[in-house]
PDB file of N, CA, C and O in Angstrom:
ATOM      1  N   MET A   1     -24.915  22.126 -10.370  1.00  0.00           N
ATOM      2  CA  MET A   1     -24.166  21.401  -9.364  1.00  0.00           C
ATOM      3  C   MET A   1     -23.494  20.163  -9.975  1.00  0.00           C
ATOM      4  O   MET A   1     -22.314  19.911  -9.734  1.00  0.00           O
ATOM      5  N   LYS A   2     -24.245  19.401 -10.759  1.00  0.00           N
ATOM      6  CA  LYS A   2     -23.690  18.196 -11.379  1.00  0.00           C
ATOM      7  C   LYS A   2     -22.551  18.533 -12.336  1.00  0.00           C
ATOM      8  O   LYS A   2     -21.569  17.798 -12.437  1.00  0.00           O
ATOM      9  N   ARG A   3     -22.697  19.655 -13.035  1.00  0.00           N
ATOM     10  CA  ARG A   3     -21.657  20.072 -13.983  1.00  0.00           C
ATOM     11  C   ARG A   3     -20.361  20.413 -13.248  1.00  0.00           C
ATOM     12  O   ARG A   3     -19.275  20.083 -13.723  1.00  0.00           O
ATOM     13  N   GLU A   4     -20.468  21.064 -12.105  1.00  0.00           N
ATOM     14  CA  GLU A   4     -19.285  21.416 -11.310  1.00  0.00           C
ATOM     15  C   GLU A   4     -18.595  20.163 -10.770  1.00  0.00           C
ATOM     16  O   GLU A   4     -17.366  20.084 -10.751  1.00  0.00           O
ATOM     17  N   ILE A   5     -19.381  19.197 -10.336  1.00  0.00           N
ATOM     18  CA  ILE A   5     -18.807  17.931  -9.849  1.00  0.00           C
ATOM     19  C   ILE A   5     -18.086  17.223 -10.983  1.00  0.00           C
ATOM     20  O   ILE A   5     -16.985  16.705 -10.793  1.00  0.00           O
ATOM     21  N   ALA A   6     -18.696  17.196 -12.156  1.00  0.00           N
ATOM     22  CA  ALA A   6     -18.060  16.563 -13.317  1.00  0.00           C
ATOM     23  C   ALA A   6     -16.770  17.288 -13.683  1.00  0.00           C
ATOM     24  O   ALA A   6     -15.772  16.650 -14.020  1.00  0.00           O
ATOM     25  N   ARG A   7     -16.784  18.612 -13.618  1.00  0.00           N
ATOM     26  CA  ARG A   7     -15.588  19.401 -13.930  1.00  0.00           C
ATOM     27  C   ARG A   7     -14.464  19.102 -12.928  1.00  0.00           C
ATOM     28  O   ARG A   7     -13.304  18.960 -13.312  1.00  0.00           O
ATOM     29  N   GLN A   8     -14.819  19.009 -11.648  1.00  0.00           N
ATOM     30  CA  GLN A   8     -13.820  18.691 -10.626  1.00  0.00           C
ATOM     31  C   GLN A   8     -13.267  17.273 -10.802  1.00  0.00           C
ATOM     32  O   GLN A   8     -12.069  17.046 -10.630  1.00  0.00           O
ATOM     33  N   MET A   9     -14.136  16.329 -11.143  1.00  0.00           N
ATOM     34  CA  MET A   9     -13.690  14.954 -11.375  1.00  0.00           C
ATOM     35  C   MET A   9     -12.739  14.886 -12.569  1.00  0.00           C
ATOM     36  O   MET A   9     -11.749  14.154 -12.540  1.00  0.00           O
ATOM     37  N   LEU A  10     -13.043  15.647 -13.611  1.00  0.00           N
ATOM     38  CA  LEU A  10     -12.173  15.701 -14.774  1.00  0.00           C
ATOM     39  C   LEU A  10     -10.812  16.298 -14.396  1.00  0.00           C
ATOM     40  O   LEU A  10      -9.773  15.791 -14.818  1.00  0.00           O
ATOM     41  N   THR A  11     -10.820  17.357 -13.615  1.00  0.00           N
ATOM     42  CA  THR A  11      -9.575  17.973 -13.163  1.00  0.00           C
ATOM     43  C   THR A  11      -8.747  16.998 -12.340  1.00  0.00           C
ATOM     44  O   THR A  11      -7.532  16.909 -12.516  1.00  0.00           O
ATOM     45  N   LEU A  12      -9.392  16.275 -11.450  1.00  0.00           N
ATOM     46  CA  LEU A  12      -8.677  15.289 -10.631  1.00  0.00           C
ATOM     47  C   LEU A  12      -8.112  14.156 -11.482  1.00  0.00           C
ATOM     48  O   LEU A  12      -6.987  13.712 -11.254  1.00  0.00           O
ATOM     49  N   ALA A  13      -8.876  13.692 -12.449  1.00  0.00           N
ATOM     50  CA  ALA A  13      -8.401  12.618 -13.319  1.00  0.00           C
ATOM     51  C   ALA A  13      -7.196  13.072 -14.141  1.00  0.00           C
ATOM     52  O   ALA A  13      -6.217  12.338 -14.273  1.00  0.00           O
ATOM     53  N   ILE A  14      -7.273  14.285 -14.691  1.00  0.00           N
ATOM     54  CA  ILE A  14      -6.155  14.816 -15.469  1.00  0.00           C
ATOM     55  C   ILE A  14      -4.922  14.978 -14.582  1.00  0.00           C
ATOM     56  O   ILE A  14      -3.808  14.663 -15.002  1.00  0.00           O
ATOM     57  N   SER A  15      -5.115  15.461 -13.375  1.00  0.00           N
ATOM     58  CA  SER A  15      -3.996  15.615 -12.439  1.00  0.00           C
ATOM     59  C   SER A  15      -3.373  14.267 -12.110  1.00  0.00           C
ATOM     60  O   SER A  15      -2.150  14.146 -12.035  1.00  0.00           O
ATOM     61  N   GLY A  16      -4.205  13.260 -11.917  1.00  0.00           N
ATOM     62  CA  GLY A  16      -3.699  11.916 -11.631  1.00  0.00           C
ATOM     63  C   GLY A  16      -2.872  11.366 -12.776  1.00  0.00           C
ATOM     64  O   GLY A  16      -1.799  10.804 -12.556  1.00  0.00           O
ATOM     65  N   PHE A  17      -3.364  11.524 -14.004  1.00  0.00           N
ATOM     66  CA  PHE A  17      -2.593  11.061 -15.161  1.00  0.00           C
ATOM     67  C   PHE A  17      -1.312  11.869 -15.316  1.00  0.00           C
ATOM     68  O   PHE A  17      -0.284  11.325 -15.720  1.00  0.00           O
ATOM     69  N   GLY A  18      -1.361  13.142 -15.003  1.00  0.00           N
ATOM     70  CA  GLY A  18      -0.142  13.955 -15.049  1.00  0.00           C
ATOM     71  C   GLY A  18       0.897  13.476 -14.052  1.00  0.00           C
ATOM     72  O   GLY A  18       2.089  13.452 -14.358  1.00  0.00           O
ATOM     73  N   LEU A  19       0.454  13.092 -12.857  1.00  0.00           N
ATOM     74  CA  LEU A  19       1.373  12.571 -11.847  1.00  0.00           C
ATOM     75  C   LEU A  19       1.996  11.257 -12.303  1.00  0.00           C
ATOM     76  O   LEU A  19       3.202  11.059 -12.159  1.00  0.00           O
ATOM     77  N   VAL A  20       1.193  10.370 -12.846  1.00  0.00           N
ATOM     78  CA  VAL A  20       1.712   9.089 -13.335  1.00  0.00           C
ATOM     79  C   VAL A  20       2.715   9.314 -14.460  1.00  0.00           C
ATOM     80  O   VAL A  20       3.754   8.657 -14.517  1.00  0.00           O
ATOM     81  N   SER A  21       2.399  10.243 -15.350  1.00  0.00           N
ATOM     82  CA  SER A  21       3.312  10.568 -16.438  1.00  0.00           C
ATOM     83  C   SER A  21       4.624  11.145 -15.905  1.00  0.00           C
ATOM     84  O   SER A  21       5.699  10.784 -16.383  1.00  0.00           O
ATOM     85  N   ALA A  22       4.540  12.029 -14.928  1.00  0.00           N
ATOM     86  CA  ALA A  22       5.744  12.619 -14.333  1.00  0.00           C
ATOM     87  C   ALA A  22       6.606  11.547 -13.666  1.00  0.00           C
ATOM     88  O   ALA A  22       7.832  11.583 -13.771  1.00  0.00           O
ATOM     89  N   LEU A  23       5.980  10.611 -12.990  1.00  0.00           N
ATOM     90  CA  LEU A  23       6.740   9.536 -12.356  1.00  0.00           C
ATOM     91  C   LEU A  23       7.414   8.640 -13.392  1.00  0.00           C
ATOM     92  O   LEU A  23       8.537   8.181 -13.182  1.00  0.00           O
ATOM     93  N   ALA A  24       6.734   8.393 -14.501  1.00  0.00           N
ATOM     94  CA  ALA A  24       7.334   7.593 -15.573  1.00  0.00           C
ATOM     95  C   ALA A  24       8.553   8.307 -16.155  1.00  0.00           C
ATOM     96  O   ALA A  24       9.596   7.689 -16.366  1.00  0.00           O
ATOM     97  N   TRP A  25       8.421   9.607 -16.413  1.00  0.00           N
ATOM     98  CA  TRP A  25       9.561  10.365 -16.932  1.00  0.00           C
ATOM     99  C   TRP A  25      10.685  10.445 -15.904  1.00  0.00           C
ATOM    100  O   TRP A  25      11.862  10.465 -16.262  1.00  0.00           O
ATOM    101  N   ASN A  26      10.319  10.490 -14.640  1.00  0.00           N
ATOM    102  CA  ASN A  26      11.309  10.468 -13.572  1.00  0.00           C
ATOM    103  C   ASN A  26      12.181   9.223 -13.696  1.00  0.00           C
ATOM    104  O   ASN A  26      13.406   9.306 -13.608  1.00  0.00           O
ATOM    105  N   ASN A  27      11.552   8.079 -13.899  1.00  0.00           N
ATOM    106  CA  ASN A  27      12.305   6.823 -14.047  1.00  0.00           C
ATOM    107  C   ASN A  27      13.172   6.832 -15.297  1.00  0.00           C
ATOM    108  O   ASN A  27      14.302   6.344 -15.270  1.00  0.00           O
ATOM    109  N   VAL A  28      12.658   7.381 -16.387  1.00  0.00           N
ATOM    110  CA  VAL A  28      13.429   7.447 -17.631  1.00  0.00           C
ATOM    111  C   VAL A  28      14.674   8.310 -17.440  1.00  0.00           C
ATOM    112  O   VAL A  28      15.771   7.919 -17.840  1.00  0.00           O
ATOM    113  N   ILE A  29      14.505   9.472 -16.833  1.00  0.00           N
ATOM    114  CA  ILE A  29      15.641  10.377 -16.636  1.00  0.00           C
ATOM    115  C   ILE A  29      16.657   9.755 -15.683  1.00  0.00           C
ATOM    116  O   ILE A  29      17.861   9.834 -15.932  1.00  0.00           O
ATOM    117  N   GLN A  30      16.195   9.140 -14.601  1.00  0.00           N
ATOM    118  CA  GLN A  30      17.117   8.485 -13.676  1.00  0.00           C
ATOM    119  C   GLN A  30      17.878   7.359 -14.366  1.00  0.00           C
ATOM    120  O   GLN A  30      19.081   7.200 -14.155  1.00  0.00           O
ATOM    121  N   GLY A  31      17.192   6.588 -15.179  1.00  0.00           N
ATOM    122  CA  GLY A  31      17.861   5.516 -15.918  1.00  0.00           C
ATOM    123  C   GLY A  31      18.906   6.042 -16.879  1.00  0.00           C
ATOM    124  O   GLY A  31      19.994   5.477 -16.993  1.00  0.00           O
ATOM    125  N   ALA A  32      18.579   7.124 -17.572  1.00  0.00           N
ATOM    126  CA  ALA A  32      19.533   7.726 -18.499  1.00  0.00           C
ATOM    127  C   ALA A  32      20.755   8.259 -17.760  1.00  0.00           C
ATOM    128  O   ALA A  32      21.879   8.116 -18.242  1.00  0.00           O
ATOM    129  N   ILE A  33      20.552   8.866 -16.607  1.00  0.00           N
ATOM    130  CA  ILE A  33      21.679   9.349 -15.804  1.00  0.00           C
ATOM    131  C   ILE A  33      22.547   8.168 -15.368  1.00  0.00           C
ATOM    132  O   ILE A  33      23.774   8.234 -15.444  1.00  0.00           O
ATOM    133  N   ASP A  34      21.908   7.092 -14.914  1.00  0.00           N
ATOM    134  CA  ASP A  34      22.656   5.910 -14.482  1.00  0.00           C
ATOM    135  C   ASP A  34      23.478   5.304 -15.618  1.00  0.00           C
ATOM    136  O   ASP A  34      24.616   4.885 -15.407  1.00  0.00           O
ATOM    137  N   ILE A  35      22.907   5.258 -16.815  1.00  0.00           N
ATOM    138  CA  ILE A  35      23.595   4.617 -17.937  1.00  0.00           C
ATOM    139  C   ILE A  35      24.651   5.510 -18.564  1.00  0.00           C
ATOM    140  O   ILE A  35      25.757   5.055 -18.857  1.00  0.00           O
ATOM    141  N   TYR A  36      24.316   6.791 -18.774  1.00  0.00           N
ATOM    142  CA  TYR A  36      25.196   7.655 -19.557  1.00  0.00           C
ATOM    143  C   TYR A  36      26.090   8.581 -18.744  1.00  0.00           C
ATOM    144  O   TYR A  36      27.136   9.001 -19.238  1.00  0.00           O
ATOM    145  N   VAL A  37      25.715   8.908 -17.521  1.00  0.00           N
ATOM    146  CA  VAL A  37      26.500   9.871 -16.754  1.00  0.00           C
ATOM    147  C   VAL A  37      27.393   9.184 -15.725  1.00  0.00           C
ATOM    148  O   VAL A  37      28.579   9.500 -15.631  1.00  0.00           O
ATOM    149  N   LYS A  38      26.841   8.250 -14.952  1.00  0.00           N
ATOM    150  CA  LYS A  38      27.607   7.624 -13.879  1.00  0.00           C
ATOM    151  C   LYS A  38      28.913   6.984 -14.354  1.00  0.00           C
ATOM    152  O   LYS A  38      29.916   7.097 -13.650  1.00  0.00           O
ATOM    153  N   PRO A  39      28.951   6.320 -15.510  1.00  0.00           N
ATOM    154  CA  PRO A  39      30.237   5.751 -15.945  1.00  0.00           C
ATOM    155  C   PRO A  39      31.328   6.794 -16.162  1.00  0.00           C
ATOM    156  O   PRO A  39      32.513   6.494 -16.016  1.00  0.00           O
ATOM    157  N   PHE A  40      30.930   8.031 -16.515  1.00  0.00           N
ATOM    158  CA  PHE A  40      31.920   9.070 -16.772  1.00  0.00           C
ATOM    159  C   PHE A  40      32.408   9.759 -15.506  1.00  0.00           C
ATOM    160  O   PHE A  40      33.532  10.260 -15.476  1.00  0.00           O
ATOM    161  N   VAL A  41      31.588   9.794 -14.461  1.00  0.00           N
ATOM    162  CA  VAL A  41      31.980  10.524 -13.257  1.00  0.00           C
ATOM    163  C   VAL A  41      32.416   9.612 -12.121  1.00  0.00           C
ATOM    164  O   VAL A  41      32.793  10.105 -11.058  1.00  0.00           O
ATOM    165  N   GLY A  42      32.379   8.330 -12.307  1.00  0.00           N
ATOM    166  CA  GLY A  42      32.881   7.400 -11.293  1.00  0.00           C
ATOM    167  C   GLY A  42      31.798   6.796 -10.428  1.00  0.00           C
ATOM    168  O   GLY A  42      30.653   7.250 -10.421  1.00  0.00           O
ATOM    169  N   GLY A  43      32.182   5.764  -9.701  1.00  0.00           N
ATOM    170  CA  GLY A  43      31.237   5.001  -8.894  1.00  0.00           C
ATOM    171  C   GLY A  43      30.710   5.741  -7.682  1.00  0.00           C
ATOM    172  O   GLY A  43      29.545   5.568  -7.323  1.00  0.00           O
ATOM    173  N   GLY A  44      31.527   6.560  -7.039  1.00  0.00           N
ATOM    174  CA  GLY A  44      31.091   7.258  -5.842  1.00  0.00           C
ATOM    175  C   GLY A  44      30.527   8.628  -6.146  1.00  0.00           C
ATOM    176  O   GLY A  44      30.745   9.577  -5.393  1.00  0.00           O
ATOM    177  N   SER A  45      29.814   8.733  -7.231  1.00  0.00           N
ATOM    178  CA  SER A  45      29.366  10.041  -7.713  1.00  0.00           C
ATOM    179  C   SER A  45      27.885  10.281  -7.492  1.00  0.00           C
ATOM    180  O   SER A  45      27.229  10.902  -8.329  1.00  0.00           O
ATOM    181  N   THR A  46      27.357   9.807  -6.398  1.00  0.00           N
ATOM    182  CA  THR A  46      25.921   9.945  -6.174  1.00  0.00           C
ATOM    183  C   THR A  46      25.485  11.408  -6.162  1.00  0.00           C
ATOM    184  O   THR A  46      24.475  11.756  -6.773  1.00  0.00           O
ATOM    185  N   LEU A  47      26.222  12.251  -5.486  1.00  0.00           N
ATOM    186  CA  LEU A  47      25.862  13.666  -5.404  1.00  0.00           C
ATOM    187  C   LEU A  47      25.925  14.334  -6.776  1.00  0.00           C
ATOM    188  O   LEU A  47      25.041  15.115  -7.128  1.00  0.00           O
ATOM    189  N   ILE A  48      26.951  14.033  -7.537  1.00  0.00           N
ATOM    190  CA  ILE A  48      27.072  14.619  -8.876  1.00  0.00           C
ATOM    191  C   ILE A  48      25.922  14.149  -9.767  1.00  0.00           C
ATOM    192  O   ILE A  48      25.323  14.941 -10.494  1.00  0.00           O
ATOM    193  N   SER A  49      25.626  12.861  -9.699  1.00  0.00           N
ATOM    194  CA  SER A  49      24.518  12.323 -10.503  1.00  0.00           C
ATOM    195  C   SER A  49      23.190  12.957 -10.108  1.00  0.00           C
ATOM    196  O   SER A  49      22.373  13.271 -10.974  1.00  0.00           O
ATOM    197  N   LEU A  50      22.967  13.147  -8.817  1.00  0.00           N
ATOM    198  CA  LEU A  50      21.731  13.784  -8.353  1.00  0.00           C
ATOM    199  C   LEU A  50      21.660  15.240  -8.810  1.00  0.00           C
ATOM    200  O   LEU A  50      20.587  15.729  -9.164  1.00  0.00           O
ATOM    201  N   ALA A  51      22.790  15.928  -8.805  1.00  0.00           N
ATOM    202  CA  ALA A  51      22.819  17.316  -9.260  1.00  0.00           C
ATOM    203  C   ALA A  51      22.506  17.406 -10.748  1.00  0.00           C
ATOM    204  O   ALA A  51      21.747  18.274 -11.177  1.00  0.00           O
ATOM    205  N   ILE A  52      23.089  16.512 -11.527  1.00  0.00           N
ATOM    206  CA  ILE A  52      22.807  16.491 -12.962  1.00  0.00           C
ATOM    207  C   ILE A  52      21.339  16.171 -13.202  1.00  0.00           C
ATOM    208  O   ILE A  52      20.694  16.779 -14.056  1.00  0.00           O
ATOM    209  N   TYR A  53      20.821  15.220 -12.449  1.00  0.00           N
ATOM    210  CA  TYR A  53      19.409  14.862 -12.552  1.00  0.00           C
ATOM    211  C   TYR A  53      18.521  16.065 -12.232  1.00  0.00           C
ATOM    212  O   TYR A  53      17.552  16.324 -12.946  1.00  0.00           O
ATOM    213  N   ALA A  54      18.840  16.794 -11.174  1.00  0.00           N
ATOM    214  CA  ALA A  54      18.051  17.963 -10.782  1.00  0.00           C
ATOM    215  C   ALA A  54      18.076  19.034 -11.875  1.00  0.00           C
ATOM    216  O   ALA A  54      17.054  19.658 -12.158  1.00  0.00           O
ATOM    217  N   VAL A  55      19.230  19.242 -12.478  1.00  0.00           N
ATOM    218  CA  VAL A  55      19.340  20.234 -13.549  1.00  0.00           C
ATOM    219  C   VAL A  55      18.506  19.813 -14.756  1.00  0.00           C
ATOM    220  O   VAL A  55      17.811  20.637 -15.350  1.00  0.00           O
ATOM    221  N   VAL A  56      18.574  18.535 -15.119  1.00  0.00           N
ATOM    222  CA  VAL A  56      17.796  18.042 -16.263  1.00  0.00           C
ATOM    223  C   VAL A  56      16.302  18.187 -16.002  1.00  0.00           C
ATOM    224  O   VAL A  56      15.568  18.659 -16.870  1.00  0.00           O
ATOM    225  N   VAL A  57      15.843  17.791 -14.822  1.00  0.00           N
ATOM    226  CA  VAL A  57      14.422  17.878 -14.496  1.00  0.00           C
ATOM    227  C   VAL A  57      13.967  19.328 -14.463  1.00  0.00           C
ATOM    228  O   VAL A  57      12.880  19.643 -14.948  1.00  0.00           O
ATOM    229  N   THR A  58      14.774  20.212 -13.904  1.00  0.00           N
ATOM    230  CA  THR A  58      14.426  21.627 -13.848  1.00  0.00           C
ATOM    231  C   THR A  58      14.337  22.221 -15.250  1.00  0.00           C
ATOM    232  O   THR A  58      13.398  22.954 -15.561  1.00  0.00           O
ATOM    233  N   ALA A  59      15.309  21.906 -16.084  1.00  0.00           N
ATOM    234  CA  ALA A  59      15.283  22.416 -17.460  1.00  0.00           C
ATOM    235  C   ALA A  59      14.062  21.902 -18.210  1.00  0.00           C
ATOM    236  O   ALA A  59      13.417  22.655 -18.941  1.00  0.00           O
ATOM    237  N   LEU A  60      13.744  20.635 -18.035  1.00  0.00           N
ATOM    238  CA  LEU A  60      12.569  20.060 -18.677  1.00  0.00           C
ATOM    239  C   LEU A  60      11.292  20.739 -18.180  1.00  0.00           C
ATOM    240  O   LEU A  60      10.402  21.037 -18.977  1.00  0.00           O
ATOM    241  N   ALA A  61      11.195  20.984 -16.888  1.00  0.00           N
ATOM    242  CA  ALA A  61      10.021  21.656 -16.322  1.00  0.00           C
ATOM    243  C   ALA A  61       9.878  23.066 -16.868  1.00  0.00           C
ATOM    244  O   ALA A  61       8.766  23.503 -17.167  1.00  0.00           O
ATOM    245  N   VAL A  62      10.979  23.780 -17.002  1.00  0.00           N
ATOM    246  CA  VAL A  62      10.930  25.153 -17.529  1.00  0.00           C
ATOM    247  C   VAL A  62      10.467  25.148 -18.985  1.00  0.00           C
ATOM    248  O   VAL A  62       9.618  25.951 -19.371  1.00  0.00           O
ATOM    249  N   VAL A  63      11.018  24.254 -19.784  1.00  0.00           N
ATOM    250  CA  VAL A  63      10.649  24.193 -21.201  1.00  0.00           C
ATOM    251  C   VAL A  63       9.174  23.830 -21.363  1.00  0.00           C
ATOM    252  O   VAL A  63       8.460  24.455 -22.147  1.00  0.00           O
ATOM    253  N   VAL A  64       8.724  22.828 -20.628  1.00  0.00           N
ATOM    254  CA  VAL A  64       7.322  22.410 -20.732  1.00  0.00           C
ATOM    255  C   VAL A  64       6.392  23.516 -20.245  1.00  0.00           C
ATOM    256  O   VAL A  64       5.384  23.802 -20.891  1.00  0.00           O
ATOM    257  N   THR A  65       6.713  24.134 -19.127  1.00  0.00           N
ATOM    258  CA  THR A  65       5.879  25.217 -18.596  1.00  0.00           C
ATOM    259  C   THR A  65       5.823  26.392 -19.554  1.00  0.00           C
ATOM    260  O   THR A  65       4.756  26.967 -19.771  1.00  0.00           O
ATOM    261  N   TYR A  66       6.955  26.752 -20.124  1.00  0.00           N
ATOM    262  CA  TYR A  66       6.992  27.859 -21.084  1.00  0.00           C
ATOM    263  C   TYR A  66       6.118  27.558 -22.292  1.00  0.00           C
ATOM    264  O   TYR A  66       5.322  28.396 -22.714  1.00  0.00           O
ATOM    265  N   ASN A  67       6.268  26.359 -22.847  1.00  0.00           N
ATOM    266  CA  ASN A  67       5.490  26.003 -24.033  1.00  0.00           C
ATOM    267  C   ASN A  67       3.999  25.892 -23.735  1.00  0.00           C
ATOM    268  O   ASN A  67       3.178  26.287 -24.563  1.00  0.00           O
ATOM    269  N   LEU A  68       3.637  25.367 -22.578  1.00  0.00           N
ATOM    270  CA  LEU A  68       2.223  25.280 -22.214  1.00  0.00           C
ATOM    271  C   LEU A  68       1.625  26.673 -21.987  1.00  0.00           C
ATOM    272  O   LEU A  68       0.475  26.924 -22.346  1.00  0.00           O
ATOM    273  N   SER A  69       2.405  27.566 -21.397  1.00  0.00           N
ATOM    274  CA  SER A  69       1.927  28.934 -21.179  1.00  0.00           C
ATOM    275  C   SER A  69       1.715  29.633 -22.519  1.00  0.00           C
ATOM    276  O   SER A  69       0.729  30.344 -22.709  1.00  0.00           O
ATOM    277  N   LYS A  70       2.640  29.426 -23.433  1.00  0.00           N
ATOM    278  CA  LYS A  70       2.526  30.005 -24.755  1.00  0.00           C
ATOM    279  C   LYS A  70       1.294  29.453 -25.488  1.00  0.00           C
ATOM    280  O   LYS A  70       0.576  30.196 -26.157  1.00  0.00           O
ATOM    281  N   PHE A  71       1.062  28.151 -25.352  1.00  0.00           N
ATOM    282  CA  PHE A  71      -0.103  27.515 -25.974  1.00  0.00           C
ATOM    283  C   PHE A  71      -1.396  28.026 -25.363  1.00  0.00           C
ATOM    284  O   PHE A  71      -2.377  28.243 -26.075  1.00  0.00           O
ATOM    285  N   ALA A  72      -1.408  28.220 -24.044  1.00  0.00           N
ATOM    286  CA  ALA A  72      -2.619  28.671 -23.358  1.00  0.00           C
ATOM    287  C   ALA A  72      -2.991  30.106 -23.752  1.00  0.00           C
ATOM    288  O   ALA A  72      -4.171  30.458 -23.768  1.00  0.00           O
ATOM    289  N   ARG A  73      -1.994  30.928 -24.067  1.00  0.00           N
ATOM    290  CA  ARG A  73      -2.276  32.308 -24.469  1.00  0.00           C
ATOM    291  C   ARG A  73      -2.948  32.394 -25.828  1.00  0.00           C
ATOM    292  O   ARG A  73      -3.665  33.355 -26.105  1.00  0.00           O
ATOM    293  N   LYS A  74      -2.724  31.392 -26.687  1.00  0.00           N
ATOM    294  CA  LYS A  74      -3.295  31.427 -28.048  1.00  0.00           C
ATOM    295  C   LYS A  74      -4.732  31.101 -28.081  1.00  0.00           C
ATOM    296  O   LYS A  74      -5.338  31.092 -29.152  1.00  0.00           O
TER     297      LYS A  74
END
């Protein structure tokens, strides 16, 4: 019983750190879009910037998921 509780606590802690890490990367990607993309597409480009952001985040998620799946199989 104690081992299962410890395992669940470890899972929750890892999930929490993963969420914090994801939020940090979220800020980095948003900042990069603001600095490097918005000047090229104009001031009223909120929708375009959000679309570019969504594509970047999706691509990053696919690459990370693929690599983690490949690592887990080994």
